[in-house]
VOBA-1610 file (N, C-alpha, C; in pm, whole numbers, padded with zeros to 5 digits, always signed):
BEGIN
Met-03588+03320+00241Met-03494+03228+00139Met-03399+03309+00100Lys-03268+03267+00106Lys-03154+03336+00019Lys-03109+03244-00119Val-03119+03307-00198Val-03082+03269-00335Val-02955+03342-00390Leu-02845+03268-00436Leu-02728+03297-00515Leu-02758+03296-00638Ile-02750+03363-00709Ile-02763+03348-00881Ile-02592+03375-00943Thr-02560+03252-00980Thr-02427+03299-01045Thr-02420+03260-01216Ser-02315+03355-01264Ser-02360+03353-01452Ser-02195+03409-01468Gly-02179+03343-01595Gly-02059+03381-01673Gly-02048+03508-01715Ile-02201+03576-01755Ile-02203+03710-01753Ile-02319+03789-01704Phe-02283+03928-01708Phe-02402+04026-01637Phe-02395+04143-01711Pro-02473+04238-01691Pro-02457+04351-01768Pro-02340+04427-01699Pro-02273+04536-01759Pro-02297+04562-01887Pro-02255+04484-02005Asp-02253+04338-01990Asp-02215+04256-02099Asp-02350+04274-02190Ile-02331+04221-02305Ile-02465+04217-02420Ile-02528+04089-02421Gly-02665+04121-02489Gly-02690+04004-02518Gly-02817+03951-02411Gly-02898+03856-02449Gly-03076+03811-02383Gly-03050+03769-02241Pro-02961+03629-02225Pro-02919+03608-02098Pro-02859+03695-02000Ala-02773+03788-01997Ala-02731+03897-01947Ala-02874+04005-01894Arg-02906+04043-02009Arg-03037+04125-01917Arg-03126+04047-01870Ile-03151+03909-01888Ile-03268+03834-01850Ile-03215+03809-01662Ile-03056+03805-01644Ile-03064+03762-01519Ile-03071+03893-01464Glu-03041+04018-01499Glu-03052+04157-01433Glu-03206+04185-01361Gln-03299+04140-01500Gln-03424+04159-01469Gln-03488+04091-01378Met-03421+03960-01397Met-03467+03829-01293Met-03471+03850-01145Ala-03355+03882-01131Ala-03292+03913-00973Ala-03368+04032-00931His-03417+04144-01014His-03482+04273-00952His-03608+04212-00899Asp-03675+04143-00995Asp-03812+04089-00984Asp-03807+04011-00851Leu-03745+03904-00859Leu-03721+03794-00751Leu-03728+03863-00611Gln-03609+03969-00610Gln-03612+04024-00504Gln-03719+04119-00445Ala-03799+04178-00554Ala-03916+04254-00514Ala-04020+04184-00459Arg-04032+04048-00459Arg-04113+03935-00443Arg-04107+03891-00290Gly-03949+03922-00239Gly-03927+03875-00098Gly-03827+03799-00108Ile-03787+03745-00221Ile-03678+03636-00203Ile-03534+03741-00229Asp-03434+03672-00110Asp-03297+03784-00095Asp-03215+03706-00189Ile-03190+03783-00273Ile-03109+03764-00406Ile-02938+03798-00395Thr-02846+03766-00439Thr-02745+03802-00453Thr-02691+03728-00581Val-02621+03827-00636Val-02553+03783-00810Val-02404+03749-00798Leu-02351+03683-00848Leu-02198+03693-00843Leu-02201+03604-00989Ala-02094+03698-01060Ala-02083+03707-01214Ala-01937+03720-01234Phe-01868+03695-01345Phe-01728+03753-01371Phe-01748+03884-01446Gly-01642+03987-01442Gly-01653+04116-01496Gly-01592+04211-01399Arg-01602+04335-01409Arg-01592+04429-01340Arg-01684+04494-01285Asp-01710+04556-01182Asp-01826+04612-01086Asp-01848+04764-01201Asp-01990+04751-01216Asp-02062+04858-01282Asp-02112+05001-01213Asn-02072+04974-01092Asn-02169+05074-00991Asn-02286+05138-01012Glu-02353+05015-01055Glu-02539+05070-01097Glu-02551+05044-00954Lys-02675+05116-00930Lys-02731+05085-00787Lys-02890+04996-00806Arg-02889+04878-00756Arg-02986+04769-00754Arg-03045+04776-00648Asn-03175+04669-00661Asn-03212+04641-00529Asn-03179+04499-00466Tyr-03049+04419-00544Tyr-02972+04365-00486Tyr-02853+04346-00481Gln-02772+04254-00409Gln-02623+04276-00445Gln-02619+04199-00558Val-02472+04251-00607Val-02379+04202-00762Val-02247+04222-00704Ile-02186+04129-00709Ile-02078+04097-00686Ile-01990+04056-00802Lys-01887+04111-00853Lys-01800+04080-00963Lys-01687+04001-00954Ala-01635+03941-01033Ala-01516+03862-00978Ala-01422+03872-01124Leu-01289+03910-01144Leu-01203+03947-01253Leu-01153+03797-01325Thr-01145+03719-01213Thr-01059+03562-01192Thr-01145+03465-01171Lys-01099+03358-01212Lys-01156+03234-01174Lys-01154+03199-01040Leu-01007+03227-00977Leu-00979+03230-00846Leu-01044+03311-00732Arg-01054+03407-00803Arg-01159+03526-00713Arg-01308+03475-00704Phe-01319+03435-00829Phe-01466+03380-00826Phe-01477+03281-00716Leu-01390+03155-00762Leu-01397+03052-00661Leu-01411+03072-00534Leu-01318+03178-00457Leu-01327+03195-00339Leu-01435+03275-00259Thr-01495+03349-00375Thr-01621+03444-00340Thr-01732+03361-00322Leu-01752+03275-00413Leu-01832+03179-00425Leu-01840+03067-00273Phe-01738+03028-00242Phe-01690+02955-00115Phe-01752+03055-00037Asn-01741+03171-00006Asn-01769+03223+00119Asn-01949+03283+00110Leu-01990+03305-00004Leu-02150+03314-00036Leu-02224+03173-00011Ala-02182+03087-00081Ala-02237+02946-00035Ala-02270+02927+00080Lys-02239+02948+00167Lys-02215+02917+00315Lys-02381+02977+00359Gln-02387+03084+00302Gln-02491+03201+00338Gln-02599+03186+00273Val-02631+03110+00177Val-02754+03090+00105Val-02810+02963+00122Asp-02895+02944+00056Asp-03032+02828+00070Asp-03024+02760-00075Ile-03007+02839-00176Ile-03028+02748-00323Ile-02920+02868-00398Ile-02863+02768-00479Ile-02761+02855-00585Ile-02826+02815-00737Tyr-02862+02914-00824Tyr-02940+02936-00911Tyr-02822+02971-01037Thr-02777+02823-01107Thr-02690+02916-01172Thr-02700+02926-01359Phe-02690+02992-01433Phe-02681+03036-01548Phe-02592+02989-01670Asp-02508+02889-01599Asp-02370+02873-01654Asp-02339+02720-01656Leu-02293+02617-01746Leu-02286+02501-01741Leu-02121+02469-01724Tyr-02030+02564-01726Tyr-01885+02514-01700Tyr-01825+02607-01620Thr-01761+02699-01639Thr-01670+02797-01520Thr-01810+02804-01413Ala-01854+02904-01453Ala-01950+02913-01303Ala-02060+02836-01253Gly-02061+02727-01363Gly-02193+02619-01301Gly-02099+02509-01260Phe-01981+02486-01309Phe-01934+02367-01243Phe-01877+02411-01100Leu-01839+02544-01112Leu-01795+02569-00937Leu-01925+02585-00848Ser-02047+02621-00901Ser-02143+02614-00834Ser-02185+02504-00839Trp-02152+02370-00877Trp-02208+02241-00842Trp-02102+02187-00740Leu-01965+02200-00799Leu-01853+02184-00687Leu-01878+02252-00554Ile-01870+02377-00540Ile-01881+02439-00377Ile-02021+02398-00336Gly-02087+02481-00417Gly-02235+02461-00377Gly-02275+02316-00332Lys-02296+02226-00416Lys-02386+02108-00411Lys-02326+02010-00341Val-02175+01993-00391Val-02101+01856-00332Val-01997+01903-00210Phe-01953+02053-00193Phe-01924+02044-00057Phe-01996+02107+00043Phe-02080+02176+00016Phe-02160+02229+00125Phe-02337+02182+00112Asn-02352+02096+00020Asn-02480+02048-00012Asn-02596+02162-00021Lys-02569+02245-00086Lys-02648+02349-00108Lys-02766+02277-00232Lys-02893+02352-00231Lys-03009+02319-00337Lys-02931+02341-00456Leu-02929+02349-00559Leu-02883+02369-00700Leu-02984+02357-00797Val-03028+02492-00843Val-03080+02473-00989Val-03010+02544-01075Val-03016+02471-01200Val-02935+02484-01325Val-03025+02520-01459Arg-03002+02629-01486Arg-03069+02705-01618Arg-03012+02648-01767Phe-03096+02559-01836Phe-03007+02482-01953Phe-03097+02543-02050Ala-03033+02596-02152Ala-03101+02708-02261Ala-03042+02647-02367Gly-02883+02579-02373Gly-02828+02540-02460Gly-02680+02448-02474Asp-02641+02367-02530Asp-02567+02260-02544Asp-02425+02355-02555Ser-02346+02414-02474Ser-02179+02483-02501Ser-02122+02386-02553Ala-02128+02246-02533Ala-02047+02118-02585Ala-02057+02096-02736Trp-02141+02146-02780Trp-02190+02120-02952Trp-02156+02245-03001Glu-02176+02356-02931Glu-02128+02475-03004Glu-02000+02472-03018Ile-01883+02463-02903Ile-01761+02434-02909Ile-01709+02319-03034Ala-01792+02248-03048Ala-01741+02160-03151Ala-01774+02181-03276Ala-01894+02245-03313Ala-01922+02298-03424Ala-01848+02417-03463Asn-01815+02495-03372Asn-01766+02605-03424Asn-01561+02571-03448Ala-01541+02472-03399Ala-01400+02411-03415Ala-01393+02319-03550Gly-01502+02284-03591Gly-01524+02236-03725Gly-01468+02075-03673Leu-01519+02056-03560Leu-01541+01888-03544Leu-01653+01816-03532Thr-01765+01872-03554Thr-01889+01819-03622Thr-01951+01885-03732Ser-02007+01808-03795Ser-02143+01853-03899Ser-02274+01792-03834Asp-02276+01723-03721Asp-02408+01671-03684Asp-02496+01770-03637Asp-02623+01749-03645Asp-02692+01811-03560Asp-02683+01783-03415Ile-02777+01902-03293Ile-02747+01876-03184Ile-02780+01752-03109Leu-02901+01665-03158Leu-02936+01527-03115Leu-02843+01427-03148Ser-02784+01426-03287Ser-02701+01337-03305Ser-02578+01333-03262Phe-02545+01441-03181Phe-02388+01504-03127Phe-02377+01423-02997Gln-02501+01392-02957Gln-02486+01318-02807Gln-02468+01197-02791Asn-02475+01119-02911Asn-02406+00982-02922Asn-02273+00955-02984Gly-02237+01077-03036Gly-02095+01084-03112Gly-01974+01094-03044Ser-01859+01096-03099Ser-01729+01060-03041Ser-01659+01200-03121Tyr-01615+01300-03047Tyr-01517+01440-03119Tyr-01406+01424-03049Gly-01339+01362-02972Gly-01228+01361-02917Gly-01219+01420-02780Leu-01100+01389-02726Leu-01071+01396-02587Leu-01142+01512-02493Lys-01135+01646-02580Lys-01166+01793-02505Lys-01331+01779-02513Ile-01398+01758-02610Ile-01570+01755-02641Ile-01600+01628-02545Phe-01546+01519-02522Phe-01587+01402-02450Phe-01579+01437-02313Phe-01486+01521-02255Phe-01469+01631-02136Phe-01609+01731-02070Leu-01582+01762-02191Leu-01716+01904-02197Leu-01844+01819-02161Lys-01886+01727-02228Lys-01989+01635-02262Lys-02017+01566-02105Lys-01888+01521-02045Lys-01910+01450-01927Lys-01956+01548-01805Leu-01890+01678-01824Leu-01916+01769-01717Leu-02048+01820-01686Arg-02095+01846-01815Arg-02233+01901-01850Arg-02309+01776-01789Thr-02325+01686-01829Thr-02413+01577-01777Thr-02375+01546-01634Lys-02272+01585-01570Lys-02260+01566-01435Lys-02334+01672-01356Ile-02311+01780-01416Ile-02387+01890-01361Ile-02530+01920-01379Leu-02587+01874-01481Leu-02689+01872-01485Leu-02813+01754-01407Cys-02735+01654-01422Cys-02808+01530-01335Cys-02786+01567-01209Gly-02650+01638-01167Gly-02659+01642-01014Gly-02760+01779-00958Ala-02798+01818-01022Ala-02892+01929-00994Ala-03018+01874-00928Asp-03079+01991-00810Asp-03216+01946-00801Asp-03332+01996-00899Lys-03309+02073-00975Lys-03401+02112-01054Lys-03324+02158-01193Val-03376+02146-01332Val-03299+02198-01414Val-03431+02289-01496Val-03415+02401-01501Val-03495+02498-01560Val-03432+02517-01719Val-03569+02469-01836Val-03530+02451-01974Val-03598+02557-02029Val-03575+02621-02147Val-03614+02725-02210Val-03732+02687-02322Ser-03722+02559-02325Ser-03844+02524-02440Ser-03850+02380-02436Asn-03986+02282-02495Asn-03967+02191-02489Asn-03859+02092-02573Phe-03841+02138-02651Phe-03667+02100-02746Phe-03595+02083-02643Ile-03556+02147-02563Ile-03410+02155-02457Ile-03451+02047-02344Lys-03598+02051-02335Lys-03653+01934-02238Lys-03601+01800-02261Asn-03626+01786-02398Asn-03590+01673-02464Asn-03465+01619-02469Leu-03409+01719-02499Leu-03230+01719-02509Leu-03185+01688-02341Ala-03271+01737-02254Ala-03181+01708-02142Ala-03197+01555-02077Met-03351+01547-02149Met-03372+01398-02118Met-03240+01293-02182Gln-03235+01297-02317Gln-03165+01264-02368Gln-03043+01265-02305Ile-02946+01364-02249Ile-02849+01364-02177Ile-02858+01288-02041Gly-02959+01248-02003Gly-02966+01172-01859Gly-03034+01239-01765Val-03100+01343-01782Val-03172+01400-01654Val-03308+01348-01636Asp-03334+01317-01536Asp-03453+01278-01487Asp-03583+01378-01500Lys-03699+01321-01589Lys-03761+01395-01643Lys-03863+01477-01547Glu-03858+01419-01400Glu-03928+01509-01322Glu-03848+01609-01220Lys-03716+01607-01314Lys-03616+01720-01237Lys-03638+01860-01323Ile-03677+01810-01415Ile-03714+01924-01557Ile-03828+02037-01546Gln-03820+02153-01541Gln-03931+02242-01557Gln-03918+02321-01665Val-04002+02360-01798Val-04010+02434-01851Val-04041+02584-01839Ile-03967+02664-01878Ile-04018+02820-01847Ile-03947+02890-01976Tyr-04061+02924-02038Tyr-04026+02997-02162Tyr-03937+03126-02136Asn-03837+03151-02252Asn-03804+03311-02259Asn-03929+03411-02255Ala-03897+03510-02206Ala-03969+03650-02254Ala-03899+03739-02238Ile-03942+03855-02351Ile-03841+03977-02361Ile-03914+04101-02343Asp-04058+04067-02280Asp-04188+04212-02269Asp-04120+04287-02178Phe-04042+04280-02094Phe-04009+04360-01996Phe-03908+04460-02048Leu-03864+04448-02186Leu-03769+04540-02241Leu-03867+04682-02297Ser-03786+04795-02280Ser-03858+04916-02380Ser-03848+04851-02520Thr-03942+04894-02608Thr-03955+04871-02724Thr-04031+04988-02840Ser-03989+05110-02774Ser-04052+05231-02853Ser-04008+05230-02988Thr-04046+05302-03102Thr-04076+05277-03176Thr-03922+05383-03242Gly-03845+05348-03325Gly-03723+05371-03385Gly-03734+05461-03489Asn-03638+05517-03523Asn-03599+05604-03662Asn-03607+05500-03769Val-03695+05453-03818Val-03696+05356-03939Val-03636+05439-04048Ala-03687+05552-04087Ala-03642+05612-04217Ala-03504+05639-04244Lys-03441+05687-04092Lys-03315+05742-04073Lys-03184+05595-04090Ile-03278+05470-04051Ile-03165+05343-04054Ile-03197+05325-04205Arg-03318+05321-04295Arg-03326+05310-04423Arg-03245+05375-04496Gln-03230+05494-04468Gln-03134+05591-04525Gln-02983+05580-04529Lys-02981+05529-04410Lys-02822+05539-04359Lys-02775+05440-04462Phe-02853+05334-04516Phe-02804+05224-04570Phe-02880+05273-04756Gly-02909+05342-04794Gly-02909+05368-04890Gly-03051+05319-04964Leu-03118+05282-04860Leu-03269+05246-04904Leu-03377+05314-04937Thr-03463+05309-05030Thr-03544+05381-05095Thr-03695+05331-05106Asp-03790+05328-05106Asp-03917+05258-05082Asp-03902+05152-05172Ile-03821+05175-05283Ile-03879+05029-05397Ile-03773+04929-05346Asn-03679+04964-05240Asn-03563+04866-05183Asn-03635+04779-05110Lys-03599+04640-05119Lys-03652+04554-04995Lys-03528+04511-04910Leu-03542+04521-04770Leu-03439+04459-04659Leu-03437+04325-04618Ile-03362+04246-04631Ile-03376+04110-04526Ile-03265+04169-04431Val-03316+04128-04289Val-03207+04179-04164Val-03178+04009-04085Thr-03090+04004-04052Thr-03033+03874-03974Thr-02990+03899-03863Ala-02947+03818-03763Ala-02882+03853-03613Ala-02835+03756-03562Gly-02733+03762-03507Gly-02664+03634-03409Gly-02513+03657-03466Arg-02455+03554-03362Arg-02299+03558-03349Arg-02276+03471-03484Leu-02175+03521-03551Leu-02127+03472-03660Leu-02036+03387-03643Ala-02112+03231-03655Ala-02043+03130-03629Ala-02114+03035-03748Pro-02039+02929-03733Pro-02078+02846-03875Pro-02223+02777-03883Trp-02268+02723-03744Trp-02415+02698-03749Trp-02525+02773-03740Lys-02491+02917-03764Lys-02585+02987-03781Lys-02667+03024-03909Gly-02571+02992-03991Gly-02621+02968-04134Gly-02636+03114-04257Phe-02521+03212-04199Phe-02525+03297-04262Phe-02495+03302-04397Asp-02384+03171-04422Asp-02340+03176-04494Asp-02444+03116-04663Gly-02559+03015-04587Gly-02630+02991-04653Gly-02743+03126-04730Leu-02756+03212-04617Leu-02857+03332-04638Leu-02763+03430-04750Ile-02611+03394-04775Ile-02530+03464-04839Ile-02573+03431-04977Asn-02568+03302-04984Asn-02588+03226-05123Asn-02725+03268-05170Val-02872+03235-05061Val-02963+03272-05138Val-03007+03438-05207Leu-02938+03520-05131Leu-02948+03675-05178Leu-02872+03666-05337Ala-02777+03587-05349Ala-02703+03584-05486Ala-02826+03529-05591Asp-02909+03455-05546Asp-03005+03390-05615Asp-03099+03462-05615Thr-03159+03565-05527Thr-03286+03594-05493Thr-03301+03741-05609Arg-03134+03799-05578Arg-03160+03952-05657Arg-03152+03921-05792Gln-03155+03830-05875Gln-03196+03817-05978Gln-03369+03857-05996Glu-03428+03845-05916Glu-03577+03872-05937Glu-03578+03999-05870Phe-03524+04017-05744Phe-03539+04120-05672Phe-03422+04241-05671Pro-03343+04281-05765Pro-03222+04312-05782Pro-03216+04444-05688Ser-03288+04485-05596Ser-03288+04609-05520Ser-03262+04554-05363Leu-03291+04406-05366Leu-03259+04360-05231Leu-03145+04352-05162Lys-03138+04416-05035Lys-03033+04389-04954Lys-03052+04307-04853Leu-02917+04268-04750Leu-02927+04192-04630Leu-02830+04296-04556Leu-02876+04284-04436Leu-02782+04351-04340Leu-02801+04245-04214Ile-02658+04178-04160Ile-02612+04106-04059Ile-02590+04166-03948Ile-02671+04191-03845Ile-02605+04223-03744Ile-02551+04123-03640Gly-02424+04173-03572Gly-02344+04085-03486Gly-02199+04051-03540Asp-02134+03997-03452Asp-01980+03968-03479Asp-01953+03807-03450Gly-01842+03777-03473Gly-01762+03651-03417Gly-01672+03585-03526Pro-01630+03490-03510Pro-01491+03367-03553Pro-01556+03399-03697Asp-01671+03370-03720Asp-01676+03326-03885Asp-01699+03453-03995Lys-01678+03592-03942Lys-01665+03662-04015Lys-01591+03712-04140Arg-01472+03668-04150Arg-01378+03675-04249Arg-01417+03551-04368Arg-01460+03447-04321Arg-01519+03364-04438Arg-01652+03420-04464Leu-01733+03470-04405Leu-01865+03493-04471Leu-01822+03631-04557Glu-01695+03731-04537Glu-01679+03840-04630Glu-01624+03786-04746Thr-01564+03700-04749Thr-01474+03644-04849Thr-01601+03579-04923Leu-01696+03507-04890Leu-01842+03466-04970Leu-01895+03549-05049Arg-01953+03676-04975Arg-01995+03805-05025Arg-01914+03842-05145Asp-01800+03872-05117Asp-01718+03904-05234Asp-01710+03794-05376Lys-01718+03700-05340Lys-01696+03582-05411Lys-01804+03599-05498His-01952+03644-05426His-02073+03649-05539His-02093+03823-05593Asn-01993+03873-05537Asn-01976+04019-05591Asn-02127+04124-05538Leu-02142+04084-05398Leu-02227+04123-05335Leu-02166+04252-05255Gly-02063+04276-05256Gly-02023+04386-05192Gly-02138+04483-05124His-02189+04577-05254His-02294+04649-05207His-02414+04639-05161Ala-02422+04465-05187Ala-02581+04430-05100Ala-02576+04348-04998Val-02461+04305-04918Val-02444+04236-04796Val-02364+04314-04699Val-02443+04367-04588Val-02379+04438-04502Val-02352+04413-04360Phe-02236+04411-04329Phe-02211+04364-04174Phe-02197+04491-04085Val-02304+04458-03996Val-02332+04580-03919Val-02286+04590-03780Gly-02183+04459-03770Gly-02175+04438-03637Gly-02237+04438-03527Arg-02179+04510-03399Arg-02253+04440-03255Arg-02347+04615-03255Val-02463+04564-03220Val-02545+04721-03203Val-02588+04693-03090Pro-02611+04800-02997Pro-02670+04826-02877Pro-02805+04796-02856Leu-02866+04748-02779Leu-02981+04690-02764Leu-03117+04825-02782Asp-03037+04961-02751Asp-03154+05034-02765Asp-03147+05125-02896Lys-03075+05040-03017Lys-03048+05069-03162Lys-03130+04955-03222Ile-03093+04817-03193Ile-03135+04702-03247Ile-03267+04699-03318Phe-03361+04730-03216Phe-03500+04745-03287Phe-03513+04840-03396Glu-03460+04921-03402Glu-03468+05012-03536Glu-03437+04935-03621Tyr-03346+04819-03641Tyr-03292+04750-03761Tyr-03438+04632-03782Tyr-03474+04586-03688Tyr-03572+04517-03683Tyr-03702+04579-03767Gln-03725+04707-03714Gln-03844+04763-03757Gln-03808+04811-03914Ala-03737+04851-03949Ala-03664+04862-04101Ala-03681+04734-04185Ala-03672+04630-04126Ala-03692+04523-04213Ala-03785+04503-04285Asp-03796+04415-04412Asp-03907+04392-04484Asp-03935+04227-04453Val-03837+04173-04396Val-03825+04036-04379Val-03709+03981-04281Phe-03748+03917-04172Phe-03627+03864-04116Phe-03599+03740-04114Val-03459+03672-04133Val-03448+03555-04140Val-03337+03452-04061Leu-03400+03385-04034Leu-03302+03308-03864Leu-03264+03173-03948Asn-03144+03158-03999Asn-03134+03027-04037Asn-03001+02942-04018Ser-03059+02933-03895Ser-02979+02851-03757Ser-03012+02705-03808Gln-02875+02651-03751Gln-02903+02498-03706Gln-02967+02443-03604Tyr-02948+02550-03522Tyr-03034+02512-03349Tyr-03025+02629-03294Glu-03164+02644-03213Glu-03180+02728-03112Glu-03234+02667-02996Gly-03220+02757-02861Gly-03298+02699-02763Gly-03449+02737-02777Leu-03460+02856-02755Leu-03544+02963-02764Leu-03505+03082-02795Ser-03492+03113-02930Ser-03452+03244-02948Ser-03512+03394-02913His-03434+03436-02885His-03499+03572-02775His-03529+03696-02926Val-03438+03683-03021Val-03425+03762-03125Val-03562+03716-03211Leu-03607+03635-03198Leu-03735+03587-03299Leu-03853+03653-03186Leu-03866+03650-03067Leu-03949+03702-02990Leu-03958+03847-03024Glu-03834+03929-03023Glu-03822+04075-03024Glu-03844+04119-03149Val-03865+04000-03283Val-03901+04077-03408Val-04032+04057-03391Leu-04092+03934-03338Leu-04235+03952-03330Leu-04317+04048-03285Gln-04229+04099-03166Gln-04310+04221-03148Gln-04342+04331-03214Phe-04288+04354-03345Phe-04285+04473-03416Phe-04363+04449-03550Gly-04436+04291-03561Gly-04491+04257-03639Gly-04434+04224-03763Lys-04306+04187-03787Lys-04231+04173-03881Lys-04224+04027-03921Pro-04244+03993-04079Pro-04258+03854-04103Pro-04106+03803-04075Ile-04114+03661-04056Ile-04007+03619-04021Ile-03973+03471-04116Val-03880+03455-04144Val-03826+03296-04208Val-03748+03234-04084Ala-03788+03118-04042Ala-03705+03079-03959Ala-03665+02916-04008Ser-03568+02870-03924Ser-03519+02747-03983Ser-03622+02638-03883Asn-03627+02528-03941Asn-03772+02453-03855Asn-03671+02357-03740Cys-03610+02425-03671Cys-03470+02316-03565Cys-03514+02411-03421Gly-03473+02314-03362Gly-03489+02365-03207Gly-03618+02415-03166Gly-03605+02540-03079Gly-03706+02590-03037Gly-03807+02671-03129Asn-03748+02663-03246Asn-03819+02768-03344Asn-03987+02776-03371Pro-04011+02610-03409Pro-04141+02582-03391Pro-04227+02601-03281Glu-04157+02625-03163Glu-04240+02659-03068Glu-04285+02811-03044Val-04193+02865-03119Val-04208+03043-03116Val-04313+03071-03286Ile-04266+03030-03394Ile-04329+03058-03507Ile-04423+02933-03548Glu-04537+02990-03553Glu-04617+02904-03659Glu-04630+02909-03809Asn-04598+02777-03851Asn-04588+02815-03993Asn-04713+02852-04065Lys-04681+02967-04158Lys-04803+03036-04249Lys-04895+03106-04141Lys-04880+03123-04018Lys-04955+03208-03928Lys-04861+03341-03885Asn-04771+03303-03818Asn-04682+03438-03761Asn-04528+03427-03843Gly-04535+03337-03930Gly-04440+03329-04006Gly-04406+03219-04103Leu-04282+03178-04165Leu-04269+03070-04250Leu-04170+02974-04171Leu-04183+02855-04161Leu-04073+02772-04132Leu-03992+02680-04212Val-03886+02671-04250Val-03775+02596-04334Val-03721+02496-04321Glu-03659+02396-04381Glu-03526+02370-04356Glu-03395+02411-04325Tyr-03317+02410-04257Tyr-03225+02442-04220Tyr-03096+02475-04357Asn-03077+02582-04407Asn-03011+02592-04525Asn-03076+02529-04651Asn-03150+02505-04634Asn-03212+02455-04768Asn-03288+02580-04828Arg-03175+02596-04931Arg-03156+02717-05043Arg-03277+02766-05102Glu-03357+02650-05169Glu-03488+02670-05219Glu-03582+02701-05145Gln-03580+02630-05014Gln-03692+02657-04929Gln-03692+02820-04901Ile-03553+02846-04887Ile-03543+03003-04826Ile-03570+03081-04911Lys-03553+03090-05057Lys-03586+03163-05173Lys-03720+03160-05157Ala-03788+03072-05149Ala-03945+03044-05184Ala-04035+03128-05092Ala-03974+03103-04961Ala-04026+03186-04839Ala-03995+03328-04859Ile-03887+03377-04867Ile-03889+03518-04894Ile-03950+03566-05010Arg-03949+03518-05118Arg-04039+03559-05229Arg-04170+03560-05179Asn-04217+03451-05113Asn-04383+03457-05046Asn-04390+03607-04974Ile-04307+03614-04887Ile-04319+03749-04808Ile-04316+03877-04863Leu-04253+03872-04971Leu-04235+04009-05021Leu-04327+03997-05169Ser-04357+03889-05182Ser-04496+03929-05301Ser-04629+03942-05254Glu-04655+03849-05142Glu-04782+03848-05083Glu-04848+03938-04994Ser-04964+03970-04987Ser-05034+04085-04930Ser-05066+04028-04774Tyr-05065+03889-04723Tyr-05092+03858-04607Tyr-05000+03917-04505Trp-04871+03915-04538Trp-04772+03979-04464Trp-04792+04135-04414Gln-04890+04181-04463Gln-04908+04334-04438Gln-05061+04343-04392Ser-05099+04213-04359Ser-05247+04257-04341Ser-05267+04244-04163Asn-05407+04247-04123Asn-05448+04257-03982Asn-05445+04137-03943Asp-05444+04026-04043Asp-05488+03862-03960Asp-05313+03834-03941Phe-05236+03871-03989Phe-05072+03863-03976Phe-05036+03892-03817Gln-05108+04047-03834Gln-05045+04155-03695Gln-05130+04048-03590Asp-05264+04016-03588Asp-05332+03927-03491Asp-05236+03820-03443Ala-05182+03771-03539Ala-05124+03607-03533Ala-04988+03658-03426Cys-04936+03760-03513Cys-04785+03806-03408Cys-04848+03812-03259Thr-04935+03890-03237Thr-04964+03940-03125Thr-05016+03800-03033Gln-05062+03731-03103Gln-05174+03605-03021Gln-05055+03517-02955Ser-04948+03482-03077Ser-04854+03447-03068Ser-04747+03439-02935Leu-04754+03575-02868Leu-04664+03625-02776Leu-04705+03621-02661Lys-04841+03540-02666Lys-04893+03553-02517Lys-04839+03439-02456Lys-04758+03321-02475Lys-04735+03253-02409Lys-04607+03272-02363Phe-04534+03378-02408Phe-04408+03439-02382Phe-04418+03571-02283Val-04436+03552-02153Val-04490+03659-02085Val-04379+03675-01997Trp-04338+03781-01929Trp-04219+03811-01864Trp-04284+03731-01688Arg-04416+03806-01652Arg-04478+03770-01558Arg-04478+03650-01526Asp-04512+03560-01605Asp-04476+03432-01579Asp-04365+03359-01604Val-04253+03424-01640Val-04130+03386-01572Val-04082+03379-01451Ile-04143+03524-01397Ile-04120+03540-01241Ile-04166+03472-01158Glu-04303+03423-01219Glu-04368+03363-01093Glu-04340+03192-01107Lys-04315+03142-01231Lys-04293+02986-01224Lys-04129+02982-01170Thr-04048+03094-01186Thr-03911+03077-01121Thr-03925+03085-00984Ala-04016+03191-00935Ala-04038+03196-00781Ala-04088+03076-00729Asn-04182+02995-00809Asn-04221+02883-00747Asn-04157+02793-00744Val-04068+02783-00847Val-03940+02662-00848Val-03879+02688-00729Leu-03822+02827-00673Leu-03714+02820-00600Leu-03793+02769-00426Lys-03946+02815-00434Lys-03986+02789-00322Lys-04028+02619-00272Glu-04070+02586-00373Glu-04064+02439-00392Glu-03943+02342-00323Ile-03869+02396-00414Ile-03696+02331-00391Ile-03660+02394-00205Asn-03673+02483-00184Asn-03647+02553-00027Asn-03736+02475+00075Gln-03864+02419-00007Gln-03953+02396+00122Gln-03914+02212+00131His-03928+02178+00002His-03937+02029+00004His-03847+01927-00086Gly-03710+02005-00097Gly-03600+01952-00155Gly-03604+01882-00294
//
């Protein structure tokens, strides 16, 4: 069986999806499935047990895809727009190849939210009207998803979203994310805390993600302004970059929190775990998550988590067991949750650590590969 994986990103690009594609291709190849990866970017000259082809332009990607599609049995795309559209058009429509689509999030909603075209949640967004560009993106996304032979989703929340978009329930396969293939050795926590002037009496909130409006960093800065009255030594580290940075910096300065809110920027994978380990509490105040890699990463270190009760988050965080769930951007609930974690002994107990360990048992990379291989084999054999 020959499988072509297509994607808009691939290492050395950073982020969870890029790392997952690289490892998945390696492990599927090791199982006897002939894998080729086609992605945008420059060749990195890394030696792998499968072929990687990079394209710098859309035209080059299209021409390469046209040649490769003739040679494979299945195309598995990790993208719903450029790479995904071309995979559907060339692979499915032109060559009638089997097509699998991985659906982890709705880029149409993200684009609309980032542009200020909607404040609707992702489910309400599906029935709304937001101009011609968003209409086209939604239609294109629906065409690709409904035209696929199989849609792999990363959570039950995304499964329900796919069904609302119009995908046949029988075409959908839930395969949770997993990150236990990553190396997570203990970092130099003391050095990280020292770097930001933190002593034993200081408390540290860490958050991470793309700096976009729907990620809720503004709400967290507002919460810190209130919470520091009770915890005057509390600091907030924001890991990531994005279009909302200037607005967030302005909000920080408005609250006179220049010394308490630190924008760390992008952090390499081998360093980001040190920040997680240095945290007293990790907060993910996002309006939407398919299934957060970050939550899985933080849970590995047994760190207390406050997460919005949105998207796939409740499938990772069990309230009052391995973290606390709050309403998105609910200032009072987030303050109360942070106060609880900083004050209650449960979050340093063996029961809490056991809860973190147990919760990760349904997010295992071995299962991801096993289920993915089964999906590919089933489609190849039966269509």
